[in-house]
Phi, psi and omega in degrees: 000313180301322183291332178288318170314298183296334174292316182300314177305313185290318181284340183275345176286152171296148186271146183233111175262113184262124174235108181298319179298320174290328182294310180294325175295315178302317180304309181305310180304320187289315185291330176294323179301314180297317178302316183292323175297313185298315180300312178301311182294328178289315181302311177306318176302328184279347182292152183281159178303320183297316180299312186290329177300317185297330183272349175091025184239148176257165176302336186284316177313308187296320181293325176285325178286324179285344177272348184291153186282158187300328188271356170286087183266127182282353183260356174277130187270000000 
């Protein structure tokens, strides 16, 4: 009887499938995205005022964007 109770409880719990490979893949993809964001922000900050004007940005816009931390992803919901 006790074994049956324990079995019933164990099957009632949600199943969690852990994949180390999937976790490492997601971590690697996130690190690559952060590196990409940091590089893009550095490149944006290095543009001349004339180039920024062509793009429709002010130097203040660029400073605000370039000062954001690398993990602050505008595409992340």
